[in-house]
MIDOSE-1310 file (N, C-alpha, C; in nm, 2 decimals, decimal comma, always signed):
residues 233
mlpg	+4,65/-0,14/-20,00/+4,59/-0,04/-19,91/+4,52/+0,07/-20,02; +4,41/+0,13/-19,98/+4,36/+0,21/-20,08/+4,42/+0,32/-20,11; +4,41/+0,38/-20,24/+4,47/+0,53/-20,26/+4,45/+0,63/-20,19; +4,54/+0,71/-20,11/+4,49/+0,82/-20,05/+4,46/+0,78/-19,90
vaes	+4,48/+0,66/-19,86/+4,46/+0,63/-19,74/+4,58/+0,60/-19,65; +4,61/+0,64/-19,56/+4,72/+0,63/-19,46/+4,68/+0,55/-19,36; +4,77/+0,44/-19,33/+4,75/+0,34/-19,23/+4,80/+0,40/-19,08; +4,75/+0,39/-18,98/+4,81/+0,41/-18,84/+4,88/+0,30/-18,80
ptag	+5,02/+0,34/-18,75/+5,11/+0,22/-18,72/+5,06/+0,17/-18,59; +4,97/+0,23/-18,52/+4,92/+0,18/-18,37/+4,78/+0,13/-18,39; +4,75/+0,05/-18,32/+4,61/+0,00/-18,29/+4,54/+0,02/-18,16; +4,42/+0,06/-18,17/+4,36/+0,11/-18,04/+4,24/-0,02/-18,02
vkge	+4,15/+0,04/-17,92/+4,04/-0,04/-17,91/+3,95/-0,06/-18,03; +3,97/+0,00/-18,12/+3,87/+0,02/-18,24/+3,95/-0,05/-18,34; +4,08/-0,10/-18,33/+4,14/-0,18/-18,43/+4,25/-0,07/-18,50; +4,29/-0,11/-18,61/+4,39/-0,06/-18,69/+4,29/+0,07/-18,76
mava	+4,36/+0,18/-18,76/+4,30/+0,31/-18,81/+4,33/+0,36/-18,95; +4,26/+0,40/-19,03/+4,30/+0,43/-19,17/+4,25/+0,58/-19,20; +4,33/+0,66/-19,23/+4,28/+0,81/-19,25/+4,28/+0,84/-19,41; +4,17/+0,88/-19,45/+4,17/+0,90/-19,58/+4,15/+1,06/-19,61
epsa	+4,20/+1,10/-19,73/+4,19/+1,25/-19,75/+4,06/+1,28/-19,86; +3,96/+1,33/-19,81/+3,85/+1,35/-19,92/+3,90/+1,42/-20,04; +3,82/+1,39/-20,17/+3,85/+1,47/-20,26/+3,80/+1,61/-20,26; +3,82/+1,68/-20,37/+3,77/+1,83/-20,36/+3,61/+1,82/-20,38
aqrt	+3,56/+1,74/-20,45/+3,43/+1,74/-20,47/+3,37/+1,69/-20,32; +3,41/+1,59/-20,25/+3,38/+1,55/-20,12/+3,38/+1,66/-20,01; +3,49/+1,74/-20,03/+3,50/+1,85/-19,94/+3,40/+1,95/-19,96; +3,35/+1,97/-20,08/+3,24/+2,07/-20,12/+3,13/+2,02/-20,06
varr	+3,09/+1,89/-20,07/+2,98/+1,83/-20,03/+2,97/+1,86/-19,85; +3,06/+1,83/-19,81/+3,09/+1,84/-19,67/+3,07/+1,99/-19,62; +3,11/+2,08/-19,70/+3,11/+2,22/-19,65/+2,99/+2,28/-19,67; +2,91/+2,23/-19,80/+2,78/+2,30/-19,82/+2,68/+2,23/-19,75
taes	+2,69/+2,11/-19,71/+2,62/+2,02/-19,61/+2,60/+2,09/-19,47; +2,71/+2,13/-19,42/+2,73/+2,18/-19,31/+2,67/+2,31/-19,29; +2,71/+2,39/-19,40/+2,66/+2,52/-19,43/+2,50/+2,53/-19,41; +2,43/+2,43/-19,49/+2,30/+2,42/-19,51/+2,22/+2,40/-19,37
rati	+2,28/+2,29/-19,30/+2,20/+2,26/-19,17/+2,23/+2,38/-19,05; +2,34/+2,43/-19,08/+2,39/+2,53/-18,99/+2,31/+2,68/-19,00; +2,28/+2,71/-19,12/+2,22/+2,84/-19,13/+2,08/+2,83/-19,20; +2,03/+2,72/-19,23/+1,88/+2,73/-19,28/+1,80/+2,64/-19,17
phve	+1,69/+2,70/-19,13/+1,59/+2,63/-19,03/+1,50/+2,54/-19,13; +1,54/+2,42/-19,14/+1,47/+2,33/-19,24/+1,35/+2,28/-19,17; +1,23/+2,29/-19,26/+1,10/+2,20/-19,21/+1,08/+2,10/-19,32; +1,03/+1,98/-19,26/+1,00/+1,88/-19,37/+0,85/+1,83/-19,36
msie	+0,80/+1,80/-19,46/+0,66/+1,75/-19,49/+0,64/+1,65/-19,60; +0,57/+1,55/-19,58/+0,55/+1,43/-19,66/+0,42/+1,40/-19,69; +0,39/+1,36/-19,82/+0,27/+1,31/-19,85/+0,27/+1,19/-19,92; +0,16/+1,11/-19,95/+0,15/+1,00/-20,01/+0,08/+1,04/-20,16
vema	+0,14/+0,99/-20,27/+0,08/+0,99/-20,38/+0,05/+0,89/-20,48; -0,08/+0,87/-20,51/-0,12/+0,78/-20,59/-0,04/+0,79/-20,76; +0,04/+0,68/-20,78/+0,12/+0,71/-20,91/+0,09/+0,63/-21,02; -0,04/+0,57/-21,02/-0,09/+0,47/-21,13/-0,10/+0,54/-21,24
aave	-0,16/+0,67/-21,26/-0,16/+0,76/-21,39/-0,03/+0,78/-21,43; +0,05/+0,83/-21,34/+0,19/+0,86/-21,39/+0,28/+0,75/-21,44; +0,26/+0,64/-21,39/+0,32/+0,51/-21,44/+0,28/+0,48/-21,57; +0,16/+0,50/-21,60/+0,10/+0,46/-21,71/+0,14/+0,56/-21,85
rlep	+0,19/+0,68/-21,80/+0,25/+0,75/-21,92/+0,38/+0,72/-21,95; +0,46/+0,65/-21,87/+0,58/+0,63/-21,88/+0,63/+0,57/-22,05; +0,57/+0,45/-22,07/+0,59/+0,37/-22,19/+0,56/+0,48/-22,32; +0,42/+0,51/-22,33/+0,38/+0,59/-22,47/+0,43/+0,70/-22,48
ercs	+0,51/+0,78/-22,34/+0,57/+0,91/-22,35/+0,72/+0,88/-22,39; +0,76/+0,76/-22,38/+0,89/+0,74/-22,41/+0,99/+0,82/-22,29; +0,94/+0,83/-22,18/+1,00/+0,91/-22,07/+1,02/+0,82/-21,95; +1,11/+0,89/-21,85/+1,16/+0,84/-21,74/+1,07/+0,88/-21,62
ltav	+1,05/+0,81/-21,51/+0,99/+0,86/-21,40/+1,05/+1,00/-21,34; +1,19/+1,00/-21,34/+1,26/+1,11/-21,29/+1,21/+1,23/-21,38; +1,18/+1,21/-21,52/+1,12/+1,32/-21,60/+1,00/+1,36/-21,55; +0,90/+1,27/-21,52/+0,77/+1,29/-21,46/+0,79/+1,38/-21,34
lvra	+0,89/+1,34/-21,25/+0,89/+1,41/-21,12/+0,94/+1,56/-21,15; +1,04/+1,57/-21,24/+1,10/+1,72/-21,27/+0,98/+1,80/-21,33; +0,90/+1,75/-21,40/+0,80/+1,83/-21,45/+0,69/+1,87/-21,37; +0,67/+1,77/-21,27/+0,56/+1,80/-21,17/+0,62/+1,91/-21,07
cala	+0,73/+1,90/-21,04/+0,80/+2,01/-20,93/+0,80/+2,14/-21,00; +0,83/+2,13/-21,15/+0,86/+2,25/-21,22/+0,69/+2,34/-21,24; +0,61/+2,25/-21,28/+0,48/+2,32/-21,25/+0,41/+2,36/-21,12; +0,47/+2,27/-21,03/+0,42/+2,31/-20,88/+0,51/+2,46/-20,83
lrtv	+0,63/+2,46/-20,88/+0,71/+2,60/-20,87/+0,64/+2,70/-20,93; +0,58/+2,69/-21,04/+0,49/+2,81/-21,11/+0,38/+2,84/-21,04; +0,31/+2,74/-20,98/+0,20/+2,76/-20,87/+0,23/+2,83/-20,76; +0,34/+2,78/-20,68/+0,38/+2,84/-20,57/+0,51/+2,91/-20,59
pran	+0,53/+3,04/-20,62/+0,66/+3,09/-20,65/+0,75/+3,11/-20,52; +0,69/+3,11/-20,40/+0,78/+3,12/-20,30/+0,86/+3,01/-20,29; +0,82/+2,90/-20,35/+0,93/+2,77/-20,34/+1,05/+2,78/-20,46; +1,02/+2,88/-20,55/+1,11/+2,90/-20,65/+1,19/+3,03/-20,62
aayr	+1,25/+3,01/-20,50/+1,28/+3,14/-20,44/+1,40/+3,11/-20,34; +1,45/+3,24/-20,28/+1,55/+3,22/-20,18/+1,53/+3,33/-20,09; +1,59/+3,30/-19,97/+1,60/+3,39/-19,86/+1,73/+3,42/-19,83; +1,79/+3,55/-19,86/+1,90/+3,59/-19,90/+1,94/+3,73/-19,83
dgrf	+2,02/+3,76/-19,74/+2,04/+3,89/-19,70/+1,93/+3,95/-19,65; +1,83/+3,88/-19,58/+1,72/+3,94/-19,51/+1,62/+3,97/-19,62; +1,62/+3,93/-19,73/+1,52/+3,95/-19,84/+1,47/+3,82/-19,90; +1,35/+3,83/-19,96/+1,30/+3,73/-20,05/+1,33/+3,74/-20,19
elys	+1,41/+3,66/-20,26/+1,45/+3,66/-20,39/+1,35/+3,55/-20,47; +1,26/+3,61/-20,55/+1,18/+3,54/-20,62/+1,22/+3,51/-20,77; +1,24/+3,42/-20,83/+1,30/+3,40/-20,95/+1,20/+3,37/-21,08; +1,22/+3,43/-21,20/+1,14/+3,41/-21,28/+1,15/+3,28/-21,37
rvnv	+1,29/+3,23/-21,38/+1,29/+3,10/-21,45/+1,27/+2,98/-21,36; +1,22/+2,87/-21,38/+1,23/+2,75/-21,31/+1,34/+2,65/-21,36; +1,45/+2,65/-21,27/+1,56/+2,57/-21,32/+1,56/+2,45/-21,20; +1,55/+2,33/-21,23/+1,56/+2,22/-21,14/+1,69/+2,14/-21,15
gvvv	+1,75/+2,16/-21,04/+1,88/+2,07/-21,03/+1,82/+1,93/-20,98; +1,88/+1,82/-21,06/+1,86/+1,68/-21,02/+1,99/+1,60/-20,97; +1,96/+1,56/-20,85/+2,09/+1,49/-20,79/+2,11/+1,34/-20,87; +2,26/+1,36/-20,89/+2,29/+1,23/-20,96/+2,39/+1,18/-20,87
aeed	+2,36/+1,06/-20,81/+2,43/+1,01/-20,68/+2,53/+0,92/-20,73; +2,64/+0,92/-20,68/+2,74/+0,79/-20,69/+2,81/+0,74/-20,54; +2,89/+0,64/-20,55/+2,90/+0,57/-20,43/+2,99/+0,69/-20,33; +3,06/+0,77/-20,39/+3,17/+0,86/-20,31/+3,12/+0,99/-20,29
vyvi	+3,03/+1,04/-20,41/+2,99/+1,15/-20,42/+2,87/+1,19/-20,49; +2,83/+1,31/-20,50/+2,70/+1,33/-20,59/+2,73/+1,47/-20,64; +2,66/+1,48/-20,76/+2,65/+1,61/-20,84/+2,51/+1,65/-20,85; +2,50/+1,77/-20,89/+2,36/+1,82/-20,92/+2,35/+1,90/-21,04
ptvf	+2,34/+1,85/-21,14/+2,33/+1,92/-21,27/+2,18/+1,99/-21,30; +2,19/+2,09/-21,35/+2,07/+2,18/-21,39/+1,99/+2,16/-21,50; +1,86/+2,14/-21,48/+1,76/+2,12/-21,61/+1,71/+2,27/-21,60; +1,76/+2,35/-21,71/+1,70/+2,49/-21,71/+1,55/+2,48/-21,81
dadq	+1,49/+2,59/-21,73/+1,34/+2,61/-21,77/+1,26/+2,49/-21,78; +1,27/+2,41/-21,70/+1,22/+2,26/-21,68/+1,08/+2,28/-21,71; +0,99/+2,38/-21,66/+0,83/+2,40/-21,68/+0,80/+2,42/-21,84; +0,91/+2,45/-21,93/+0,86/+2,47/-22,08/+0,91/+2,35/-22,16
ksle	+0,95/+2,22/-22,08/+0,99/+2,14/-22,17/+0,88/+2,01/-22,17; +0,88/+1,94/-22,27/+0,78/+1,83/-22,28/+0,87/+1,71/-22,19; +0,79/+1,60/-22,14/+0,84/+1,50/-22,09/+0,93/+1,43/-22,15; +0,92/+1,40/-22,29/+1,02/+1,34/-22,38/+1,15/+1,42/-22,40
dlsa	+1,13/+1,56/-22,38/+1,26/+1,63/-22,39/+1,32/+1,62/-22,27; +1,24/+1,61/-22,15/+1,31/+1,62/-22,03/+1,39/+1,50/-21,99; +1,32/+1,38/-22,03/+1,38/+1,25/-22,02/+1,53/+1,25/-22,11; +1,54/+1,30/-22,22/+1,64/+1,29/-22,30/+1,75/+1,37/-22,24
elae	+1,71/+1,49/-22,19/+1,81/+1,58/-22,14/+1,87/+1,52/-22,00; +1,79/+1,46/-21,93/+1,81/+1,40/-21,78/+1,91/+1,28/-21,82; +1,88/+1,22/-21,92/+1,96/+1,10/-21,95/+2,12/+1,14/-21,99; +2,11/+1,25/-22,07/+2,25/+1,32/-22,12/+2,32/+1,37/-22,00
lata	+2,26/+1,44/-21,93/+2,31/+1,51/-21,79/+2,38/+1,40/-21,70; +2,28/+1,29/-21,68/+2,34/+1,16/-21,59/+2,47/+1,10/-21,65; +2,47/+1,08/-21,77/+2,58/+1,01/-21,84/+2,71/+1,14/-21,84; +2,69/+1,23/-21,86/+2,79/+1,34/-21,87/+2,85/+1,34/-21,71
arer	+2,76/+1,37/-21,64/+2,80/+1,38/-21,48/+2,90/+1,27/-21,44; +2,84/+1,15/-21,48/+2,92/+1,03/-21,44/+3,05/+1,01/-21,51; +3,06/+1,06/-21,62/+3,20/+1,06/-21,70/+3,28/+1,18/-21,69; +3,25/+1,28/-21,58/+3,31/+1,41/-21,57/+3,32/+1,48/-21,69
rlap	+3,21/+1,51/-21,77/+3,22/+1,59/-21,89/+3,12/+1,72/-21,86; +3,08/+1,75/-21,73/+3,00/+1,86/-21,74/+3,08/+1,97/-21,70; +3,05/+2,09/-21,79/+3,14/+2,22/-21,76/+3,05/+2,28/-21,63; +3,14/+2,38/-21,54/+3,05/+2,43/-21,43/+2,92/+2,49/-21,44
pafs	+2,90/+2,57/-21,58/+2,77/+2,61/-21,59/+2,65/+2,52/-21,54; +2,69/+2,41/-21,59/+2,57/+2,28/-21,58/+2,54/+2,27/-21,44; +2,62/+2,33/-21,33/+2,58/+2,30/-21,19/+2,53/+2,43/-21,13; +2,51/+2,52/-21,20/+2,49/+2,66/-21,15/+2,32/+2,70/-21,19
gatf	+2,28/+2,78/-21,13/+2,16/+2,85/-21,17/+2,02/+2,76/-21,14; +2,04/+2,68/-21,07/+1,92/+2,60/-21,01/+1,85/+2,69/-20,90; +1,72/+2,67/-20,91/+1,63/+2,74/-20,81/+1,58/+2,65/-20,72; +1,57/+2,50/-20,75/+1,52/+2,42/-20,67/+1,58/+2,27/-20,68
tlwd	+1,57/+2,17/-20,61/+1,66/+2,04/-20,63/+1,57/+1,93/-20,59; +1,57/+1,83/-20,68/+1,51/+1,72/-20,67/+1,59/+1,61/-20,66; +1,56/+1,51/-20,58/+1,64/+1,36/-20,58/+1,53/+1,25/-20,59; +1,56/+1,17/-20,70/+1,47/+1,06/-20,73/+1,52/+0,96/-20,65
agah	+1,50/+0,94/-20,52/+1,56/+0,85/-20,41/+1,50/+0,70/-20,46; +1,38/+0,70/-20,52/+1,32/+0,57/-20,55/+1,42/+0,51/-20,64; +1,48/+0,56/-20,73/+1,57/+0,50/-20,83/+1,70/+0,42/-20,75; +1,69/+0,45/-20,62/+1,79/+0,36/-20,56/+1,73/+0,27/-20,46
glss	+1,61/+0,24/-20,46/+1,53/+0,14/-20,38/+1,49/+0,20/-20,25; +1,49/+0,32/-20,23/+1,45/+0,40/-20,10/+1,29/+0,41/-20,11; +1,21/+0,37/-20,00/+1,08/+0,40/-20,00/+1,06/+0,54/-19,97; +1,14/+0,61/-19,88/+1,14/+0,75/-19,84/+1,28/+0,80/-19,82
asmv	+1,29/+0,94/-19,82/+1,42/+1,00/-19,79/+1,38/+1,14/-19,76; +1,49/+1,21/-19,70/+1,50/+1,33/-19,66/+1,60/+1,41/-19,75; +1,58/+1,55/-19,75/+1,68/+1,62/-19,82/+1,74/+1,74/-19,74; +1,87/+1,77/-19,78/+1,94/+1,89/-19,73/+1,94/+2,00/-19,84
inpp	+1,87/+2,09/-19,79/+1,85/+2,21/-19,89/+1,98/+2,26/-19,95; +1,98/+2,29/-20,08/+2,10/+2,34/-20,15/+2,11/+2,51/-20,12; +2,18/+2,55/-20,05/+2,17/+2,68/-20,04/+2,20/+2,78/-20,17; +2,15/+2,89/-20,20/+2,03/+2,96/-20,12/+1,91/+2,92/-20,15
qaaa	+1,88/+2,80/-20,22/+1,75/+2,77/-20,24/+1,64/+2,78/-20,14; +1,50/+2,76/-20,18/+1,43/+2,77/-20,07/+1,36/+2,64/-20,03; +1,39/+2,55/-20,13/+1,33/+2,40/-20,10/+1,41/+2,30/-20,18; +1,38/+2,18/-20,13/+1,43/+2,06/-20,22/+1,33/+1,94/-20,18
laag	+1,34/+1,84/-20,26/+1,21/+1,73/-20,28/+1,28/+1,59/-20,30; +1,25/+1,51/-20,21/+1,30/+1,38/-20,23/+1,18/+1,27/-20,27; +1,18/+1,19/-20,37/+1,06/+1,12/-20,40/+1,12/+0,96/-20,37; +1,03/+0,91/-20,32/+1,05/+0,76/-20,29/+1,02/+0,65/-20,42
qvrp	+1,04/+0,53/-20,37/+0,99/+0,45/-20,47/+0,87/+0,42/-20,47; +0,81/+0,40/-20,60/+0,66/+0,34/-20,62/+0,65/+0,22/-20,58; +0,55/+0,19/-20,48/+0,54/+0,06/-20,43/+0,38/+0,02/-20,42; +0,34/-0,10/-20,45/+0,22/-0,15/-20,45/+0,17/-0,16/-20,28
vvva	+0,05/-0,11/-20,28/-0,01/-0,12/-20,14/-0,15/-0,14/-20,14; -0,21/-0,24/-20,05/-0,34/-0,26/-20,07/-0,43/-0,16/-19,98; -0,52/-0,11/-20,07/-0,59/+0,01/-19,99/-0,75/-0,03/-20,00; -0,82/+0,04/-19,90/-0,97/+0,00/-19,91/-1,05/+0,12/-19,99
rsgs	-1,11/+0,05/-20,11/-1,20/+0,16/-20,18/-1,36/+0,10/-20,20; -1,42/+0,18/-20,16/-1,59/+0,16/-20,18/-1,61/+0,02/-20,12; -1,56/+0,01/-20,00/-1,59/-0,11/-19,91/-1,50/-0,23/-19,96; -1,43/-0,22/-20,06/-1,33/-0,35/-20,11/-1,20/-0,32/-20,10
laea	-1,12/-0,41/-20,12/-0,97/-0,41/-20,12/-0,93/-0,39/-20,27; -0,85/-0,28/-20,28/-0,77/-0,27/-20,42/-0,63/-0,26/-20,40; -0,56/-0,26/-20,52/-0,42/-0,24/-20,52/-0,40/-0,09/-20,56; -0,30/-0,02/-20,48/-0,26/+0,11/-20,53/-0,12/+0,15/-20,54
klmt	-0,07/+0,22/-20,63/+0,08/+0,23/-20,65/+0,11/+0,37/-20,60; +0,17/+0,37/-20,49/+0,19/+0,46/-20,38/+0,34/+0,52/-20,39; +0,36/+0,63/-20,39/+0,51/+0,72/-20,37/+0,49/+0,82/-20,25; +0,61/+0,79/-20,18/+0,62/+0,90/-20,07/+0,70/+1,04/-20,11
vtla	+0,69/+1,14/-20,11/+0,72/+1,25/-20,14/+0,75/+1,35/-20,03; +0,89/+1,39/-20,00/+0,91/+1,48/-19,90/+0,98/+1,59/-19,94; +0,91/+1,71/-19,86/+0,97/+1,84/-19,89/+1,05/+1,90/-19,78; +1,18/+1,93/-19,81/+1,25/+2,02/-19,72/+1,26/+2,17/-19,74
gdhr	+1,18/+2,25/-19,66/+1,18/+2,39/-19,70/+1,25/+2,49/-19,60; +1,29/+2,61/-19,65/+1,36/+2,69/-19,56/+1,25/+2,77/-19,52; +1,22/+2,74/-19,38/+1,12/+2,81/-19,30/+1,12/+2,98/-19,29; +1,23/+3,03/-19,34/+1,23/+3,17/-19,32/+1,17/+3,24/-19,45
ilyg	+1,12/+3,18/-19,57/+1,06/+3,20/-19,67/+0,95/+3,12/-19,70; +0,96/+2,97/-19,69/+0,86/+2,88/-19,73/+0,78/+2,84/-19,60; +0,69/+2,90/-19,56/+0,60/+2,89/-19,44/+0,52/+2,74/-19,47; +0,46/+2,69/-19,34/+0,37/+2,57/-19,37/+0,26/+2,58/-19,48
ahav	+0,19/+2,69/-19,49/+0,09/+2,69/-19,60/+0,16/+2,68/-19,73; +0,27/+2,74/-19,76/+0,33/+2,76/-19,87/+0,37/+2,60/-19,92; +0,42/+2,55/-19,83/+0,47/+2,40/-19,84/+0,36/+2,30/-19,86; +0,27/+2,31/-19,80/+0,13/+2,23/-19,81/+0,08/+2,25/-19,97
rfld	+0,06/+2,38/-20,01/+0,04/+2,42/-20,15/+0,11/+2,36/-20,25; +0,24/+2,35/-20,22/+0,35/+2,29/-20,32/+0,33/+2,15/-20,33; +0,31/+2,08/-20,20/+0,31/+1,95/-20,23/+0,15/+1,90/-20,29; +0,07/+1,99/-20,26/-0,07/+1,95/-20,32/-0,06/+1,96/-20,47
avra	+0,03/+2,07/-20,52/+0,04/+2,09/-20,64/+0,12/+1,97/-20,73; +0,20/+1,94/-20,66/+0,30/+1,81/-20,72/+0,21/+1,69/-20,72; +0,13/+1,67/-20,60/+0,04/+1,56/-20,63/-0,08/+1,55/-20,71; -0,11/+1,69/-20,73/-0,22/+1,68/-20,85/-0,17/+1,67/-20,99
ylea	-0,03/+1,70/-21,01/-0,01/+1,67/-21,15/+0,04/+1,51/-21,16; +0,09/+1,48/-21,05/+0,13/+1,33/-21,07/+0,01/+1,24/-21,08; -0,09/+1,27/-21,00/-0,22/+1,19/-21,01/-0,28/+1,21/-21,12; -0,27/+1,32/-21,21/-0,37/+1,35/-21,32/-0,27/+1,40/-21,42
pdgg	-0,15/+1,34/-21,47/-0,05/+1,42/-21,57/-0,11/+1,47/-21,68; -0,20/+1,40/-21,72/-0,26/+1,46/-21,86/-0,31/+1,63/-21,84; -0,33/+1,65/-21,72/-0,38/+1,79/-21,72/-0,28/+1,89/-21,70; -0,13/+1,84/-21,72/-0,03/+1,92/-21,70/+0,03/+1,94/-21,82
r	-0,02/+1,89/-21,95/+0,04/+1,90/-22,09/+0,07/+2,02/-22,14
C-alpha cells in the first residue's frame, strides 16, 4: 500500500477504493488552479513559429531552448506592457520589472521559480540560472522568495514531448504561455517543398486587462524574436 493511502474495506462497482491525502504543495496547486479558473476570464490564442534560427543559436550560445523562450517572452513583455501586469481590485497594475516564472514539473506536483529581470540577462546567463533553479527546485532547496515576484509564467511543454499545451493563469498575473515541441514539418516555399522546424505557442490571457489586440501583439513579438533571435541581443 502507498504511503498516505487508506484502502476502503468495501468494494463497489468501481472496485476497491483508495483514498490519498494530498501534500501541502498539491493542496496549494488545487486551490490556486480553482481560484484561477473561477475568477479569471481566460482567453487563449495560438500561433506557429519557425524555429530554425533559434535552434541554430543553441550550441554556439551554450544555452537551452527554455532560455531562448524566456528571453523571447521577456522582450515581448517589454514591447506589450499590458502583458506584464495584473488586474486587481478593479485596477490595472503595470510592473516595471520583467520577472518570468518558469514551470518546473514533476510527476506529482510542480513549482514555478522566478527568473528576476529576465529581459536584462544574456541567453548564457539565463540558461545557467534556469539549470540551477530547476535542480534546486527538484531537490527542495529553494527558499520562498524564489517563488514570488513573477509577473508572467512560461511552461516549456515541449521539453515533455508535447506538441502543444494550454496554461492556467497564475493569479494575479495577466498572462501565461505554453511552448510546444519543435517539430519538423514539410511546407511549400516558392513552389517547392521544404522542411521547416515549427513550434506551437499558446498564450492564456486575463481578458479583463489583456484584450485580443494586446494578445496578438504579444504573440507577434514572441514570434519575431524567435524567428530572428540575433535582433534581440
